matplotlib code that plots the C-alpha trace (Angstrom):
import matplotlib.pyplot as plt

x = [62.8, 64.6, 62.7, 63.9, 67.5, 67.7, 68.3, 69.8, 68.2, 70.8, 70.4, 72.2, 71.0, 70.3, 66.6, 65.0, 66.2, 67.4, 69.2, 68.6, 71.7, 71.9, 73.1, 75.0, 71.7, 70.4, 73.5, 72.9, 69.3, 70.6, 72.7, 69.4, 67.7, 70.5, 70.1, 66.3, 67.0, 69.2, 66.2, 64.0, 66.7, 67.0, 63.3, 61.6, 64.1, 63.2, 65.2, 66.3, 68.3, 68.4, 67.5, 70.4, 74.0, 76.5, 80.1, 82.3, 84.6, 87.4, 87.9, 85.9, 84.0, 80.2, 79.1, 76.1, 75.4, 75.7, 75.1, 78.2, 78.9, 80.8, 83.0, 84.0, 83.1, 80.9, 77.6, 74.6, 71.1, 67.9, 68.9, 72.3, 71.2, 69.4, 67.5, 68.1, 66.7, 68.9, 69.4, 66.5, 64.0, 61.0, 61.2]
y = [-101.4, -98.2, -98.3, -101.9, -101.1, -103.1, -100.0, -96.6, -93.6, -91.2, -88.0, -87.9, -84.8, -81.1, -81.9, -84.2, -87.4, -90.4, -93.7, -96.7, -98.6, -101.9, -101.8, -104.6, -106.1, -105.8, -107.5, -110.5, -110.6, -110.9, -113.9, -115.6, -114.7, -116.3, -119.6, -119.4, -118.7, -121.8, -123.9, -122.4, -123.0, -126.7, -127.4, -124.9, -123.6, -126.2, -127.1, -123.5, -123.4, -120.8, -117.2, -115.8, -116.9, -115.9, -115.1, -115.3, -112.3, -114.2, -116.8, -115.4, -118.7, -119.1, -120.9, -121.8, -120.8, -123.5, -123.6, -124.6, -125.1, -122.1, -124.4, -127.4, -126.2, -129.2, -128.9, -128.1, -129.3, -130.0, -133.6, -132.6, -130.5, -130.7, -127.5, -126.6, -123.8, -120.8, -118.0, -116.0, -118.9, -118.3, -120.0]
z = [109.0, 110.1, 113.4, 114.0, 113.2, 110.0, 107.8, 108.3, 106.5, 105.2, 103.2, 99.9, 98.2, 99.0, 98.5, 100.9, 99.3, 101.2, 100.7, 102.9, 103.9, 105.7, 109.3, 111.0, 112.0, 108.4, 107.1, 109.4, 108.1, 104.6, 105.8, 106.9, 103.7, 101.7, 103.6, 102.9, 99.2, 99.1, 100.3, 97.6, 95.0, 96.0, 96.1, 93.7, 91.1, 88.4, 85.4, 84.6, 87.8, 90.6, 89.7, 91.7, 92.1, 94.8, 94.0, 97.1, 97.4, 99.1, 96.3, 93.4, 92.9, 92.6, 95.7, 97.8, 101.4, 104.0, 107.7, 109.7, 113.4, 114.8, 116.9, 114.8, 111.2, 110.5, 108.6, 110.9, 110.1, 112.0, 112.6, 113.9, 116.9, 120.2, 121.1, 124.7, 126.9, 126.8, 129.4, 128.0, 128.2, 130.5, 133.8]

ax = plt.figure().add_subplot(projection="3d")
ax.plot(x, y, z, "-o")
ax.set_aspect("equal")
plt.show()
């Protein structure tokens, strides 16, 4: 994960000890994992409820993660989009 830029390896002791810290790329990966966890919570958590809750720093409330359009703020799901070729698509 260090080689892929997801984590930084930083020394924290005189002896060869290291801590692993999320990079910007790693933080965005956590965003993706929170969305996937939400799917698991909805379909697999059972009667006990989800094993992890998220408290939002800005408001202090327990919340769920939701995909929203970056332009209009509306909810975005598979039935709400049309996948189109992007600039990196093979010709």
